[in-house]
ZAMARGU-4260 file (C-alpha; in steps of 0.2 Angstrom, whole numbers, plus 5000, padded with zeros to 4 digits):
<rodrens>
0) 5175/5625/5464 | 5183/5628/5447 | 5202/5624/5446 | 5213/5638/5439 | 5228/5631/5430
5) 5242/5641/5423 | 5253/5634/5409 | 5269/5642/5404 | 5274/5637/5387 | 5262/5633/5372
10) 5272/5619/5363 | 5265/5601/5361 | 5266/5599/5380 | 5258/5615/5385 | 5244/5618/5372
15) 5239/5599/5374 | 5238/5601/5393 | 5228/5617/5391 | 5215/5608/5379 | 5213/5593/5391
20) 5211/5605/5406 | 5198/5614/5397 | 5189/5598/5392 | 5188/5594/5411 | 5181/5612/5415
25) 5196/5620/5422 | 5200/5638/5420 | 5215/5639/5410 | 5229/5652/5407 | 5241/5648/5392
30) 5256/5659/5392 | 5268/5659/5377 | 5282/5672/5373 | 5284/5666/5355 | 5273/5655/5344
35) 5260/5642/5348 | 5266/5625/5344 | 5284/5628/5352 | 5299/5620/5344 | 5291/5605/5337
40) 5279/5615/5326 | 5289/5630/5322 | 5308/5625/5323 | 5308/5606/5324 | 5297/5591/5320
45) 5286/5599/5307 | 5298/5610/5297 | 5310/5595/5296 | 5297/5583/5290 | 5292/5596/5277
50) 5310/5596/5270 | 5310/5577/5272 | 5296/5576/5259 | 5306/5587/5247 | 5321/5576/5250
55) 5311/5560/5246 | 5305/5568/5230 | 5323/5573/5225 | 5328/5555/5229 | 5314/5549/5217
60) 5320/5559/5203 | 5338/5553/5205 | 5331/5535/5205 | 5318/5537/5191 | 5327/5527/5179
65) 5326/5512/5190 | 5307/5512/5187 | 5308/5515/5169 | 5305/5533/5169 | 5316/5546/5160
70) 5317/5563/5169 | 5324/5576/5157 | 5331/5589/5170 | 5325/5595/5187 | 5331/5608/5200
75) 5327/5613/5217 | 5321/5630/5221 | 5327/5634/5238 | 5317/5649/5241 | 5301/5640/5236
80) 5306/5626/5248 | 5307/5639/5262 | 5291/5646/5257 | 5282/5629/5257 | 5289/5625/5274
85) 5283/5642/5281 | 5266/5639/5274 | 5264/5622/5282 | 5269/5629/5298 | 5258/5644/5297
90) 5243/5632/5292 | 5246/5621/5308 | 5249/5636/5319 | 5233/5645/5313 | 5223/5628/5316
95) 5229/5626/5334 | 5225/5645/5337 | 5208/5642/5331 | 5206/5626/5341 | 5212/5635/5357
100) 5200/5649/5354 | 5186/5637/5352 | 5187/5633/5371 | 5180/5648/5381 | 5189/5643/5397
105) 5206/5645/5389 | 5214/5662/5389 | 5229/5664/5379 | 5241/5676/5386 | 5255/5682/5375
110) 5270/5686/5386 | 5285/5679/5396 | 5279/5670/5411 | 5288/5667/5427 | 5283/5660/5444
115) 5281/5673/5458 | 5275/5661/5470 | 5266/5644/5471 | 5249/5653/5467 | 5255/5667/5456
120) 5262/5668/5438 | 5269/5684/5433 | 5269/5689/5415 | 5279/5702/5405 | 5266/5705/5391
125) 5273/5706/5374 | 5262/5721/5370 | 5270/5730/5385 | 5266/5730/5404 | 5264/5716/5416
130) 5251/5705/5423 | 5249/5694/5438 | 5238/5678/5437 | 5232/5669/5452 | 5231/5650/5450
135) 5229/5634/5459 | 5242/5624/5450 | 5256/5629/5438 | 5263/5618/5423 | 5280/5623/5416
140) 5281/5618/5398 | 5295/5629/5392 | 5304/5616/5381 | 5322/5617/5376 | 5334/5626/5365
145) 5349/5620/5354 | 5364/5615/5364 | 5380/5623/5360 | 5397/5614/5364 | 5413/5623/5369
150) 5421/5619/5353 | 5433/5633/5348 | 5426/5644/5334 | 5408/5641/5337 | 5404/5659/5336
155) 5411/5661/5318 | 5399/5666/5304 | 5392/5651/5295 | 5392/5640/5311 | 5373/5637/5313
160) 5361/5628/5324 | 5345/5618/5319 | 5335/5634/5321 | 5346/5643/5309 | 5346/5630/5295
165) 5327/5630/5294 | 5328/5648/5289 | 5341/5647/5275 | 5335/5651/5258 | 5350/5643/5249
170) 5357/5625/5249 | 5376/5625/5254 | 5387/5617/5242 | 5396/5608/5257 | 5388/5606/5274
175) 5397/5599/5289 | 5386/5592/5302 | 5393/5589/5319 | 5383/5577/5329 | 5377/5559/5326
180) 5360/5560/5336 | 5343/5562/5329 | 5345/5581/5324 | 5361/5578/5315 | 5357/5563/5306
185) 5340/5570/5299 | 5348/5586/5293 | 5363/5576/5285 | 5351/5564/5276 | 5339/5578/5270
190) 5352/5590/5264 | 5362/5577/5255 | 5346/5574/5244 | 5343/5592/5243 | 5360/5595/5234
195) 5373/5598/5247 | 5388/5587/5249 | 5386/5582/5268 | 5401/5578/5279 | 5395/5570/5296
200) 5406/5570/5311 | 5400/5560/5325 | 5406/5551/5341 | 5393/5537/5338 | 5378/5535/5326
205) 5362/5535/5337 | 5370/5531/5353 | 5353/5526/5361 | 5348/5515/5347 | 5350/5496/5347
210) 5368/5493/5342 | 5364/5483/5327 | 5353/5496/5320 | 5366/5510/5323 | 5379/5499/5315
215) 5369/5495/5299 | 5363/5513/5297 | 5381/5519/5295 | 5384/5511/5278 | 5367/5516/5272
220) 5371/5534/5276 | 5387/5532/5266 | 5377/5524/5252 | 5367/5539/5251 | 5383/5549/5247
225) 5386/5556/5265 | 5405/5557/5270 | 5404/5549/5287 | 5417/5550/5301 | 5413/5540/5317
230) 5422/5540/5334 | 5427/5558/5332 | 5425/5574/5341 | 5426/5591/5334 | 5440/5601/5342
235) 5441/5618/5332 | 5432/5628/5319 | 5442/5641/5309 | 5440/5652/5294 | 5448/5645/5279
240) 5449/5652/5261 | 5431/5659/5262 | 5425/5643/5270 | 5425/5635/5287 | 5437/5621/5292
245) 5433/5609/5306 | 5447/5600/5315 | 5441/5584/5323 | 5451/5571/5334 | 5448/5552/5334
250) 5444/5547/5352 | 5452/5530/5351 | 5468/5534/5342 | 5480/5549/5341 | 5474/5555/5324
255) 5466/5571/5318 | 5456/5575/5302 | 5451/5591/5294 | 5436/5594/5283 | 5431/5610/5274
260) 5413/5616/5271 | 5402/5631/5267 | 5392/5629/5283 | 5394/5620/5299 | 5378/5613/5308
265) 5381/5611/5327 | 5369/5597/5331 | 5374/5592/5349 | 5357/5590/5355 | 5346/5602/5365
270) 5346/5609/5383 | 5331/5613/5394 | 5324/5631/5394 | 5324/5636/5413 | 5330/5654/5412
275) 5319/5668/5418 | 5307/5656/5427 | 5312/5661/5445 | 5315/5643/5450 | 5327/5647/5464
280) 5315/5660/5471 | 5301/5647/5473 | 5312/5632/5479 | 5312/5622/5463 | 5327/5611/5461
285) 5335/5609/5443 | 5352/5606/5435 | 5359/5605/5417 | 5347/5590/5414 | 5332/5600/5418
290) 5319/5603/5432 | 5318/5588/5444 | 5301/5580/5445 | 5294/5564/5453 | 5284/5550/5444
295) 5269/5562/5443 | 5280/5576/5435 | 5278/5587/5451 | 5293/5598/5455 | 5300/5600/5472
300) 5288/5614/5475 | 5271/5607/5478 | 5257/5610/5465 | 5270/5615/5452 | 5273/5603/5438
305) 5286/5602/5424 | 5282/5593/5407 | 5292/5589/5391 | 5309/5594/5387 | 5311/5605/5402
310) 5310/5592/5415 | 5324/5580/5420 | 5317/5564/5413 | 5328/5567/5398 | 5315/5562/5385
315) 5314/5576/5372 | 5300/5570/5361 | 5285/5580/5357 | 5273/5565/5359 | 5280/5562/5376
320) 5277/5580/5381 | 5259/5579/5375 | 5256/5563/5385 | 5264/5571/5401 | 5253/5586/5399
325) 5237/5575/5398 | 5243/5565/5413 | 5247/5580/5424 | 5231/5589/5420 | 5221/5573/5424
330) 5230/5571/5440 | 5227/5589/5445 | 5208/5586/5441 | 5207/5571/5453 | 5207/5558/5439
335) 5218/5542/5438 | 5227/5544/5421 | 5231/5528/5412 | 5246/5531/5401 | 5261/5519/5400
340) 5276/5530/5401 | 5289/5515/5402 | 5287/5512/5383 | 5287/5527/5370 | 5292/5526/5352
345) 5307/5536/5346 | 5308/5540/5327 | 5322/5546/5315 | 5318/5553/5298 | 5333/5548/5289
350) 5331/5542/5271 | 5331/5525/5278 | 5320/5528/5293 | 5324/5522/5310 | 5311/5518/5324
355) 5312/5510/5341 | 5301/5506/5356 | 5306/5496/5372 | 5322/5488/5377 | 5338/5486/5366
360) 5347/5470/5366 | 5361/5479/5376 | 5349/5484/5389 | 5342/5466/5391 | 5359/5459/5393
365) 5364/5472/5406 | 5348/5468/5416 | 5351/5449/5414 | 5334/5446/5406 | 5333/5430/5396
370) 5326/5435/5379 | 5324/5429/5361 | 5326/5439/5345 | 5319/5438/5328 | 5323/5448/5312
375) 5314/5450/5296 | 5322/5458/5281 | 5312/5471/5271 | 5321/5463/5255 | 5309/5448/5258
380) 5293/5459/5258 | 5284/5460/5242 | 5278/5478/5245 | 5296/5484/5249 | 5302/5475/5233
385) 5289/5483/5222 | 5293/5500/5229 | 5311/5498/5227 | 5314/5500/5246 | 5322/5485/5252
390) 5336/5491/5264 | 5334/5486/5282 | 5324/5475/5294 | 5312/5473/5308 | 5319/5466/5324
395) 5308/5460/5338 | 5314/5455/5356 | 5303/5445/5367 | 5304/5436/5384 | 5311/5418/5382
400) 5299/5413/5396 | 5282/5419/5390 | 5285/5427/5373 | 5280/5445/5380 | 5286/5458/5368
405) 5301/5468/5376 | 5307/5478/5361 | 5304/5483/5343 | 5318/5490/5332 | 5315/5495/5314
410) 5327/5501/5301 | 5318/5503/5284 | 5304/5510/5274 | 5290/5519/5284 | 5298/5513/5300
415) 5290/5528/5309 | 5273/5522/5304 | 5276/5504/5307 | 5282/5507/5325 | 5265/5510/5331
420) 5261/5491/5332 | 5276/5489/5343 | 5271/5503/5354 | 5253/5496/5356 | 5261/5478/5360
425) 5272/5485/5373 | 5260/5497/5382 | 5247/5483/5383 | 5260/5469/5388 | 5256/5458/5373
430) 5265/5442/5369 | 5269/5436/5352 | 5253/5426/5350 | 5242/5442/5352 | 5250/5449/5337
435) 5251/5433/5326 | 5233/5429/5329 | 5228/5445/5319 | 5228/5443/5300 | 5239/5456/5292
440) 5234/5464/5275 | 5244/5459/5259 | 5254/5466/5251 | 5259/5478/5265 | 5275/5483/5275
445) 5265/5478/5290 | 5267/5460/5285 | 5286/5461/5290 | 5280/5465/5308 | 5269/5449/5307
450) 5284/5439/5300 | 5296/5445/5313 | 5284/5440/5327 | 5282/5423/5319 | 5300/5421/5319
455) 5302/5422/5338 | 5296/5404/5337 | 5304/5400/5320 | 5287/5400/5311 | 5291/5414/5299
460) 5284/5409/5282 | 5295/5420/5271 | 5312/5416/5280 | 5322/5401/5276 | 5323/5389/5291
465) 5339/5389/5302 | 5350/5375/5298 | 5352/5363/5312 | 5369/5359/5319 | 5375/5342/5312
470) 5365/5343/5296 | 5369/5347/5278 | 5360/5349/5262 | 5362/5334/5251
</rodrens>
């Protein structure tokens, strides 16, 4: 008997789940009230990475003389920037639409879906009217929306969210960014290169990162030209001489600062989209963190699952949502999915990139796990030096007992590409020797990963040996 699976939301969790279900011969109903691709493709990952590329090019122009190149004037066309972003998004959306339509057992239903009961999805169709869809299982993949704080003045004109900033056709002279998480840091770094003077107000820089990475990223943001205030919390936004003034208080001392800008970006994170789903009506438990799910992502209502940003796991990453979608579908279809959810890469596209997977040093200490640490600086890597990208390092944490890799933390060029090797190592429970037995190509940034792993046993070739106690150079 063919399984009928209804999926509410066509973001990276929902549409990937739909495709995997179709591959397994399920009858699939994919319901979406906005655009295929969700936040990631339309208002998140892809638009910001498109702007990130523009920022990199602008940075290259600024540094051209370091490479013996004289650039005689350049300027940014903000309207062309927006058009290019929209074209990239449109190309990807169209590609996914064609991909979905190539599966005859996926029906795309444009409309606002909600759960009538455990076997029925109600849809308010965008074209008008309504429809009920009978299913065997339901997957909720509605994602999240920008989270707004209770800061006074948040409703003033010029106070914007991450959704708003991606639709602007001009670059503000001064941009105040409130929030030191991934969203805030990426926009701060990007807009500083695009021509804004960015002022960053943050309680902490990347609170979930390894503390050493967070600590070393801060001066790199300042080096880029960003005005950074850490350990502060915005308390009020007011209109001031045609601009906006933000008052912020230091958390650890009785002191207040005031900064003035043309726009204020509120980047306080994202909150799960649970409204209008009739969760209470079908007995699904949820709170401000999202829909409660078990280890198989099943909600408190049997046969109904929640994946991605909307569930209470708290991992708001597109690639995690996609993996959860595949897992749930395979579980529904009677398979035993083999996906390692304990370790997942997290990436930050600041001008000096940040990526991590696995445990931080702080977490290992808290758990009482004996570990060893090794760090290799990009300044000692020939590819980094030739490219003029020498800031940062790769840090690898491993078990003292058996050298099993426990965490990888990268601050530096192409960190978000390099992290894949660390994810592979953690997911497959590899030890240091599993990595060092593989010959790494030269000259590449990947050699830094190799060197950092060698360093776990003090074998790094391009790192000076540690001086032993009681010895001195003659």
